[in-house]
Residue, then its C-alpha position, 0 to 999 in steps of 0.5 A: m074162434k070164427m066168432t071172435i075174428g068176426i067181432l074183431f073185424f066188426v070193431l075195426g070196420n066200425v072204427i074206420a066207419w066212425f072216422q070216415f063219417n065223423s072226421q068232418f066234425v072233429w077236424k076242420w080239414w076234413q069238412d070239405k073233403p068227402v070224396l077224399i076220405n071216402t076214397l081212402l076209407a071205403i074199401p078197408m071198411g067194406l073189407c072189414f065188414w065183409y070178413a066180419i059177416k063171413n066169419i060170424v055166419e060160418s060160426t053161427e050158420q045164420l045171416w041174422s046173427s051177423k046183422l044183430i052182432g054188427f048192430g050191437v058192436s057198432n053202437v058200442v064203438f060209436a059210443i066210445f069214439t064219440y065220447l073220446f073225440m066229441n066229448e059227448s057223454v055216454f052216461t045219460q039214461k037214454t044212451m046207457t039203456c041203448l048200450f045195455l040193449a046193444g050188449m044184450i043183443i050181442y050176448i043173445q046172438i052169441f050164447w042163445k042156442 
């Protein structure tokens, strides 16, 4: 259960991070407001990552697991949101290979004991 909660916090944190860093490319309004968007989103994003790591370390008893699961989740979230908002295709050989490897990292960290 803690693993699932940790992964969900990583997903939410990465969604917030995507908007924090990339809204400037999606909406012109955000292009000259880096202080505002960072002020609004940094604390919720940081709290999500903090709870993600806390729950995954409690589940696995390894800090490395949280790092590698977070890396894998971030790549998947980035791919989805970049496709949805920027129309950048996920379906290139290079990107699909990287997403497959990110998925394998998550799988190994969860299931390889």
